[in-house]
N, C-alpha and C positions, 0 to 999 in steps of 0.2 A: 744792618748795620746804619747807624747813623752818619752822615756825612763828617762830622768831626772825628768820628772812631775812625774812618776810613783814611782821613788827612793824618791823623796822629800814628797810624799805622805805617802809612808813607815816610813820615818823618823819621820815624824809628829805622827803617830801612835803610833811608838816605845816610843818617847818622852813622850806622854801621858801616856803608860804604866809604864815608869821608875819612873813617877811622881805620881803614883799610883792614876791615873785619869781615868776615865771610858772612853775607847776607843771605843769599838765596837757600831757601830751605824747602821743605814738602809742602808748603803753601804758599810761597812767594817767589815771583819769576821777575826778572828784571830784562828789558829790551831797549837798547840804544836808541832804536827807530821802528816804525811800524814793519812789522815780518810780513812776508808774502802771504795771503790769505789760505792757501793751501797747507803751507807749511804751519801757519799759526793755527789752523783747525786742528791738525793732527797733535799738536803739542797740547792744546787746549783740552781737547779730548781725554789725552794720556793723564794730564795732570788733575783733570775732574775725576776721572774713573779712580785714581790711586788714593783720592782725597777722601773717601768714603763718606760722603755727606758735608765735610767741612767746606766752609768758604775759603777759595783762592783767591789771591791778589797778584795781578799783574801790572807793573808799573812800566810806561812807555817814555822813554827819555833820560833813562838811567843806566849806566853801564857799571859792572864791579870793577872794572879796573880804571876806565878812563874818567869815571865820575857823572855827574849831571851834565847833560848836553841840550835837555829839553825835547818837546814834541808838538808837532801842529794837532792842536786838538778839532779843529775842523776835518781831519782825515777822517775821524773815528765812525760816522755814520756809514760811507761809502764801504769803508774796512770791514766793519762788521757784519755787513750786508753780504760782502763777498766770502766771509768766513763762515757765515749761517749756511749757505748754500753748500759747504762741503759736507754738512752733517746729516746722518739719516733721520728726518724729521724732528728730532728732539735734540736742543742743543743748551749748554748751560745759559742761564737767564744772567743778564748783565747789568750792573749797576756802574755807574762810571761819576768821577767828578776831576776837576783840574786843580792842581796843587802847586802854587808860586813857591819855588826856590831859589832865593836870590835873584839873579836876572833871567832865569828860565822858568819855564811851565812844563810840569810833567801830566801825564795822564795816567790815573789811578783806575784799573778795570777791576772789578770785585765781581765774581762769579759764582753762582749757585750750583751745588752738585748734587743735590738730592734726587734727581732724576736720572742717574747713571742707571745703566750702562750706555755711554755715547759712542757711538759709530760714526765713522768718517770713510768718505770715497778712497777707494784705491785710485791713486792719480795714472796708472797705466792700464786700469781695467778698459777692455774696448779698444786697445791699441794693439798693433802686430807684435805678436810675441807677449803680449800683457797677460797672460792667463784669465783665468774665468774667476778669480775673487774679486768680487764687487765692492765689498764692504769690510773694513779692519775696526778692530777693537784694539785701542793704541792703550798703553800702560807706561806710566813715570816711574823709573827706578832710580832711584839718586837724581841725577840730573840729566839722565838720558830717556829718551823715547823709544820703545819697542813694542812689538805685538804684545798683547795680554795671553798669558798661558794658562795652562789648566787650573792651577792655583790660584791666579788671578781671578779667572772667571768665576770659581767658586766662592771668594770673597765678595765679588760684585753682586752675585745673585743672592748672599746671605741677609740676614737683617742687618740693618745699618745700627750702629750702637748709638741709642738714645744719651745725648749729654743732660745733665741736670740743669734745671732752669735756676737761674741765679736773676737776684733782685738787689740793687744799691739799698741799703737802709741809712748808714752814715759812713762819712769818710773825712779825716783830717789829715794834713800835711802841715807839718810845722818844721822850721829850721832855726838852729842856734848857732852862735858863733863861739867857739870854745878853743882853749889853748892846752896843749900838751904842756908834760913836764919840763920839755926844753923850750916853752914859751913859743912854740909854733903854733899859728893860728889855724883852723880848719873848720868847716862848717858840718855841724852834724844833723842829719834830717831824720824826722821820726815819722812814721804812717800808723794811722789807727782807723778802724773802721768796723763796719758790719754789714752780713749779707742775709738775706733769705733765700736759703736753698731747698729745693723741692727735688728729691731723687726722682730717677724716670720710670724706675721698677721698684719690685719689691725687695730686693738684695739690698744689702747695707752698701753705702756709698764709701769708698776709704779712699783719702787723698792723702798722700805722702807728701810732705813738705818740700823733700828735694824735688819733686815734679812740679812745682810752682813756681811763678816768676812774676815780678813786679816791675813796672816801667811807668816812670813819671816824666811827662813831657812839659817843659817849661814854655812861658809865652813866647820865648825868641826861638823855639825849637830845639833848644838843648835837652839832651834825654839823659835821665840817671836811671839806669838800668842794673846796678851792683848793689842789690839790697841784701843784707845780711839779715840772720835769724827770722826769716818770714816763719810765722806762725799763724794757725789757726785752731781756735778753740770754741766750745760753748761759753754763753754767757755765765755770768755768775752774779750772785746775789750777796750783798754786804751785809753782814749782821752787827750791830751795836749792841754791847751789853753794858752793865753797870760796872764791870771790872775793867782792868785794863787791857787794851789791845782790840783790833777787829779781825773778824773773821769771815770766812766766805764761803759759798757753797754753790755747786752747779746748779744753773736756773734753766735746765733743759731737760726734756724726757727723751729727746731724740737724737742728741748730739753729745759725743764724748772724745778726748783726744788723750793722746800719751806726747812724748816728747819729739816724736818723729812723724806722727800722722792723726788726721782726724776721721773719726768713724761716725757717718751719718745714717741713721735707720728711718728716718722719714723726715716730713717738713720740718724746718726748724731753721732759729737764727744761730750764725755762725760769726764770730768775731775774729778779726786778723790784726797784725802789727809787724812792722818790720822797720829799718833802720839802715841808714848808710853815712858814709862820711865822705866829704868832697873836698876840693881844694878851696881855699879862701875866696870868697865871692864870685861865684859864676854869675855873670850879669846878662839881662837884667832879672830880678827875681818878682817884679811886680807884673800884673795881668793875671787873666786865667790859667789854670794848669790842668792836665788831663792826667788821669790815674787808670791805670791797665792792670788788670789781674789775670793771670793764667792758670788754670786749676787742671790738674791731669789725673783723673782718678784710676785706679786699678781697674784693668778691663777693657779700656779706652786706647785708641790710638791717636786722639786728637784732643786738644786742650779746649776747656771751657773758656771761653775769653770773655771778659765782661768790662766795661769802660765808663768811666763819668767824670765831668767837668766839674773841676772846684772853683769856688771864687774867693780873692783875696777878703779877708776877714780882719776886725779890729784886733790886735794882740797887745800884751804889757811887755815892758822892757825886756824879759827874758828872751823873747821871740825876736829874731830878724825879720821873719815873715811867718804868715800862716794862711792856709787856705781851708775852708770847710764845704761840704754838701751834706745835706741832710734831709731824709724823706719821713722823719719820724719825729716826734717830740722828745727833746732831750730832759 
């Protein structure tokens, strides 16, 4: 994951905390301070084992109740060295960045989980009355850590669900100032773009729209995540005739869609769109923004996440602001 994608993930989590919204989930853990290495190792192993190959994010210096307190980034090297010592040879690989939030700096820890199962030391092994169990396979269920049971072990040794390969092709975000019938002003945001999707196997990839999510993070850290009418569809080809009107037809051999899902049978281009309304003038709107898409296909328990940075672009008077990204000729 690129650093700006990690930073955007952190900003979204902190934004949820500041809005008194539940933040921790199956992939995110918040810690107000550096936890003790032995306890952290068990929790990281449990989190990584249950993630089934997805990346997990720990944020040090944020509490879900008290908010952002910050953390000393200089403690990471010694702390993670001590954490690693509690694992049985293999531990989740770590990527870290520091993120400045107001007057504080938080430390984001991104763990790779594709080498599961992860085992950690039994802290009482070898002590008087400690028993003969030397290693434990921890498991995270909701927000609790426990020892993995038989069903968990079967999931761990089974094949990982391979997520589709996603590649950005184009994306644009525009904002218009509109007025309602009561003359109240609001901002209407529009999102358009396209991806190239490569399914991981021979089975059709079915993505229901209600399992998808969109997040746009503005340059000032403000997050827009309440996007309505998110749709995925195959590209269309326009037909111009001598008679009145313009017709269109699907321009794909591998992608089709209905009002509720898209079905992808092979590599192909997929278009998307969404919209949202915000109160008048969130400031500032200048600067780069990041767009994150989360797609959850049938048969997987993990979102495919793709994120890209969009730059401001020139626009006509109908737009208050507009941002674009393109990897292909338009």
